[in-house]
N, C-alpha and C positions, 0 to 999 in steps of 0.2 A: 385661529380662534382668539388669540390675544389681541391681534390687530383689529378684528371685528368688534371685540368688546371695547377696545379703546376708542373706536369711532362712535360708539353709542354715547348719548348724553350721560355724563357722570363717569365716563371711562378714563378721563384725564383729570389730574389734579390742577390746582392753580398754577403750579410751576411747570406743568407739562408732564409730570410723572404719571405712572399708571395708578388708577384708582378702581375700587369696586371689583367686578369680575375680572377686568383686565389685569389687576394687580395679582389676583389669585393665579390666573394663567401665566403671568410673568414668573411667578415663583416656581411653577411646574417647569417652565422652559429653562429657567436658570439651573434647576436641579438636574435636568437632562444634559444641559451643556456642560455643567461642572464635571460630569463623569464622561464627557466626550461623546455623548449620544445626543444628536439633534433630533427631536421628536418628529419633525416634518420629514426629514431625510429617512428616518427609520420607517415611517409609515409608507412613504413612496417605495422604498426598497422592499418592504414586506408585501405591498400590493403587487409589485412587479414579480416577485418570487411566486406568490400564490396564484396570480392570474396567468402568468406566461411561462416562467422558467421551469417550475416544477412539473406542470403538465407536459411541456416539451421534453424534459428529461425522462419522464415516465414513458412517453411514446418512443423515445430513442432506445431506452433500456429494453422495452418490449420488442422493438425491431431487431436489436442485436441478439436478444435471446432467441428469437425466431430464426434468425440467420444461423446462429450457432447450432440450434437443433437440426436445421436443414443440412448443415455441413456434417454433423454427426451421422445423420441418416445416409448421406452420400458416401461417407467414409466406410460405413458398414456395408453398403451395397457394393462398393468397389472391392472391398476385402473379400466378400462372398464371391463376386465375379472373378477375381484373381484366382481364388481357390478352385473354382469350377473350371477355369481355363487351364490351370495346371493339371487337373485330373484329365481333361480332354486331351491335352497335349501328350501326357504320359501314355494314354491309351493309343493315341495315333502313332507314337514312336514304337510301342510294343507291336501293334499290328503291322507296321512297316518293317519290323525286325531291326530297328536302329537303336543303338545305345542312346539313351536319353542324356542330354547335357546335364551338368551339375545343377542342382536345385537352386532356386533363387535364395539370396541371403535371408537369414531369419529376420523377423521383424525386430525393431529395437526393443530393449527390455522395458518393462513397465516401471513406474516409480517405486512400487512395492519391491520389485526384484532388485532394483538399484540400491534401495535402502537396506534390504536384507544382505546384499553383498558387502556393502560398506560396514554394516554392523558386525558381520563375521570377520572382516579384515581388522576392524578396530579391536575386537576381542582377541584376535590372534597376535597383533603386533603391539598393542598398547602396553602390556606388562613389560616387555623388553625395552620399549622406548622410555618408560618411566624409570626403570632400573638404570638405564644409561644416564638419564638426567640426574638421578640421585647420585650416581657415581661421580659425575662431573661437578655437581654442586659440592660434594664432600671433598673434592680434590683440594690439596693444600694451596695450589696457586689461586684458586677462586677465593678461598678463605683469606689469603694474603691481600688479594685485590679488594675484597670487601672491607677488610680492616683499613686499608690505605684510603679508600673512598670515605669511610666513616670518619677517619681522622681528618681528612681534607675538608669535608663539609663542616665538621665541628670547628676547625680553625677558621674557615671562611666566615661562619656565622658569629664566631666569638670576636672577630676583628672589627 
């Protein structure tokens, strides 16, 4: 816009500087360049984002969400099929009079179960650990070492 205004009659002064509308556009461009933002580059980038990048990313997100939902459905179907197969196998073993082999390992614990187990362990073991830390901190050797360090740093900073 600045260059177009400068090309118009009265867009340049006698010495070649900007005049009229071109001078106003130049002031805007300088303000943007001063803060490290070039108006043209920002407009092109914004146009690219709005026209192409954002719609593409939206479709990618929708595709990934659909794939995740499909995988969740498949996982539920497979879990259900595994349970049904285990029941069928158990019945077949009973009908044949054969002792059934050991059951399949239990599924891994859920996040809530893991957190509950960690919380109970912390509640059990934390008081003893803190008491041990307090005992160690109050130990005479730690006190002497802290005093030595304080004296050393004071001497170094005073030198």
